[in-house]
C-alpha positions in Angstrom: 0.8 16.9 42.2 3.9 16.7 39.9 3.8 15.6 36.3 4.9 12.0 37.0 2.3 11.5 39.8 -0.4 13.1 37.7 0.2 10.7 34.7 0.4 7.7 37.0 -2.9 8.6 38.6 -4.4 9.1 35.1 -3.2 5.6 34.1 -4.7 4.0 37.2 -8.0 5.9 36.9 -8.5 4.8 33.2 -7.6 1.2 33.9 -9.9 1.0 36.9 -12.9 2.4 35.1 -12.3 0.3 31.9 -12.5 -2.8 34.1 -15.9 -1.7 35.4 -17.6 -1.6 32.0 -19.2 -4.8 30.8 -19.2 -4.9 27.0 -22.9 -5.5 26.9 -23.4 -2.3 28.8 -22.1 -0.3 25.8 -23.7 -2.5 23.1 -20.6 -4.7 22.3 -20.6 -8.5 22.2 -19.1 -10.4 25.1 -16.9 -12.5 22.8 -14.5 -15.1 24.1 -11.0 -15.3 25.7 -11.4 -12.2 27.9 -8.5 -12.6 30.3 -9.5 -9.6 32.4 -12.9 -8.1 33.3 -14.3 -5.1 31.5 -13.5 -3.6 28.1 -10.4 -4.0 26.1 -8.3 -1.0 25.2 -9.3 -1.3 21.6 -13.0 -1.3 22.5 -12.6 1.9 24.5 -10.7 3.5 21.6 -13.5 2.3 19.2 -16.2 3.8 21.3 -14.3 7.1 21.8 -13.4 7.4 18.1 -9.6 7.4 18.6 -6.8 5.0 17.6 -6.0 2.1 19.8 -2.3 3.1 19.8 -3.2 6.6 21.0 -5.5 5.4 23.7 -3.0 2.8 24.9 -0.4 5.6 25.3 -2.9 7.6 27.3 -3.7 4.7 29.6 0.0 4.0 30.0 0.5 7.5 31.4 2.6 8.8 28.5 2.9 12.6 28.2 0.7 13.2 25.2 -1.6 16.0 24.1 -5.2 15.5 25.0 -8.1 17.7 23.8 -11.3 18.3 25.8 -13.4 16.8 23.0 -11.4 13.5 23.3 -11.7 13.6 27.1 -15.5 13.9 26.7 -15.6 11.0 24.2 -13.6 8.8 26.5 -15.7 9.9 29.5 -18.8 8.8 27.5 -17.3 5.5 26.6 -16.4 4.8 30.2 -19.8 6.1 31.4 -18.2 8.5 33.9 -20.4 10.6 36.1 -20.0 14.4 36.6 -17.4 14.1 39.4 -15.4 11.4 37.7 -15.4 13.4 34.4 -14.1 16.5 36.3 -11.4 14.4 37.9 -10.5 13.0 34.5 -10.1 16.6 33.2 -7.9 17.5 36.2 -5.6 14.5 35.5 -5.5 14.7 31.7 -4.9 18.4 31.2 -2.0 20.7 32.0 -2.4 23.4 34.6 -3.2 26.1 32.0 -5.6 23.9 30.2 -7.4 22.9 33.4 -7.9 26.6 34.2 -9.5 27.1 30.7 -11.8 24.1 31.4 -12.8 25.5 34.8 -13.5 28.9 33.3 -15.8 27.4 30.7 -17.8 25.3 33.1 -21.3 26.5 33.7 -21.8 27.8 37.2 -24.9 26.2 38.7 -26.3 27.3 42.0 -27.4 24.3 44.0 -30.9 23.9 45.3 -29.6 24.2 48.8 -27.9 27.5 48.0 -31.1 28.7 46.3 -33.0 27.8 49.5 -30.6 30.0 51.5 -31.3 32.9 49.1 -35.0 32.5 49.5 -35.1 31.9 53.3 -32.8 34.8 54.3 -35.2 37.4 52.9 -34.0 40.3 55.0 -30.3 39.5 54.7 -28.8 40.8 51.4 -26.8 38.0 49.8 -24.5 38.0 46.9 -23.0 34.8 45.4 -19.9 35.2 43.4 -17.4 32.9 41.6 -13.7 32.7 41.8 -13.3 35.6 39.5 -15.7 37.6 41.6 -18.4 37.5 38.9 -21.9 37.8 40.5 -23.8 34.6 39.7 -26.6 34.9 42.3 -28.4 37.3 44.6 -31.6 37.8 46.5 -34.2 40.6 46.4 -32.8 42.1 49.5 -29.4 42.6 47.8 -31.1 44.1 44.7 -32.8 46.7 46.9 -29.8 47.6 49.0 -27.2 47.6 46.3 -28.6 47.6 42.8 -30.7 45.5 40.5 -28.0 43.2 39.0 -30.6 41.9 36.6 -30.3 45.2 34.7 -26.5 44.6 34.2 -25.5 42.2 31.4 -23.9 39.0 32.8 -20.4 39.7 31.5 -20.4 43.0 33.4 -21.5 41.6 36.7 -18.0 41.5 38.2 -18.1 42.6 41.8 -14.7 44.2 41.8 -15.4 46.3 38.7 -18.8 47.3 40.0 -17.3 48.6 43.3 -15.3 51.1 41.2 -17.6 51.8 38.3 -21.0 52.2 39.8 -22.0 55.3 41.8 -24.5 53.2 43.8 -21.6 51.3 45.5 -19.4 54.3 45.9 -22.0 56.4 47.6 -23.4 53.5 49.6 -20.6 52.5 52.0 -19.7 55.2 54.5 -16.1 53.9 54.5 -15.9 52.9 50.8 -12.2 52.2 50.8 -12.4 49.9 53.8 -15.4 48.2 52.1 -13.5 47.7 48.8 -10.3 46.5 50.5 -12.2 43.6 52.0 -13.2 42.3 48.6 -9.8 43.0 47.1 -8.3 40.9 49.9 -10.5 38.0 48.8 -9.8 38.6 45.2 -6.0 38.4 45.9 -6.6 35.1 47.5 -8.1 33.8 44.3 -5.4 35.4 42.3 -2.7 33.5 44.2 -4.7 30.2 44.0 -5.3 30.4 40.2 -2.1 32.2 39.1 -2.0 30.2 35.9 -5.3 31.7 34.8 -4.3 34.5 32.4 -7.7 36.2 33.0 -6.5 37.6 36.3 -3.5 39.5 34.9 -5.6 40.8 32.0 -8.4 42.0 34.4 -5.9 43.6 36.8 -4.2 45.5 34.0 -7.6 46.7 32.7 -8.6 47.8 36.2 -5.4 49.7 36.7 -5.9 51.5 33.4 -9.5 52.4 34.1 -9.5 53.2 37.8 -6.3 54.8 39.3 -7.6 54.2 42.9 -7.6 50.5 42.2 -3.9 50.4 41.7 -3.2 52.1 45.0 -5.4 49.7 47.0 -4.3 46.6 45.1 -0.6 47.4 45.8 -1.3 47.2 49.5 -1.4 43.4 49.0 -3.9 42.6 51.7 -5.0 38.9 51.6 -7.9 37.4 53.4 -10.0 34.4 52.5 -13.1 35.3 54.6 -13.1 38.7 56.4 -15.9 39.4 58.8 -16.6 43.1 59.2 -19.1 45.6 60.3 -20.4 47.7 57.4 -22.2 51.0 57.6 -24.3 52.0 54.6 -25.9 55.4 53.8 -28.7 54.2 51.6 -30.3 56.9 49.3 -33.8 55.8 50.4 -33.4 54.0 53.7 -30.7 56.1 55.3 -28.2 54.7 57.8 -28.1 50.8 57.8 -25.6 48.6 59.7 -24.7 45.1 58.5 -22.3 42.4 59.7 -20.7 41.0 56.5 -19.9 37.3 56.7 -18.1 35.8 53.7 -18.5 32.1 53.3 -16.7 29.7 50.9 -19.3 27.3 49.4 -18.1 23.7 49.4 -18.7 21.7 46.3 -17.6 21.3 42.6 -17.8 25.1 41.9 -15.6 27.6 43.7 -18.4 29.9 44.9 -18.5 32.5 47.7 -21.6 33.5 49.6 -21.5 37.1 51.1 -24.2 37.5 53.7 -25.1 41.0 55.1 -26.9 40.4 58.4 -28.7 43.4 59.9 -27.0 44.4 63.2 -29.2 43.6 66.2 -30.7 46.4 68.3 -30.7 48.7 65.3 -33.6 49.6 62.9 -31.7 48.2 59.9 -34.0 45.3 59.4 -37.2 47.3 59.6 -35.7 49.8 57.2 -34.9 47.0 54.8 -38.5 45.6 55.1 -39.9 49.1 54.2 -37.5 49.4 51.3 -38.7 46.0 50.0 -42.3 47.0 50.5 -42.9 44.4 53.1 -43.7 46.6 56.1 
């Protein structure tokens, strides 16, 4: 969406939602001589704590600076729900500002996704965000990989852990193939969110700390959802074979669910059960 179209959509969005709010819904008197339904511009401005002139310019679709605190105040005044508020952010902010907002949003795993984590007891599952930060996992994953609970949240980046933790480096029989699959996904995110400065900063840090990262990253493989057969050599369970299926989770948050399914006609699942103390 170009700049003109974005501002036009913002104007229409604000007008439409202003027309939906009855003054009595926000504690204002009905008054008289209301030519159109809903709130007046000056009433929205009053409720949001901004000047009428500034709000008028915003609603007219003028290219003016908008802060997140003001967006929140106007959202409250117009009684926007979560999805409407998110849409307002997308229209009111520039590309770089939108990325900052998305970065600061709290990642919440839905009840449905939590149910999947609980039900697939013998399928290790890792849930990661668009920066490949691990935001959820089940007990099977903790036993096969490592106990992510013991890692501080800001260090739970899957890409960094693949290079920094010996548990990962010794686990996969073909470690490079294993890593390249996740780097291909990471590059997909990198292309999608190129305005997010975090990516370039993170890549530079990885290149500096892990020379092998640079070589694999420069191969420029891209894949949104690779499905591969993974062979692990677990320190306690021995040889384990999994089919890795990487799924994009639809919804407000850009999450990915990586499911490791024990290969049929192998003893992988029984080994996993013993590893978890359930055999």
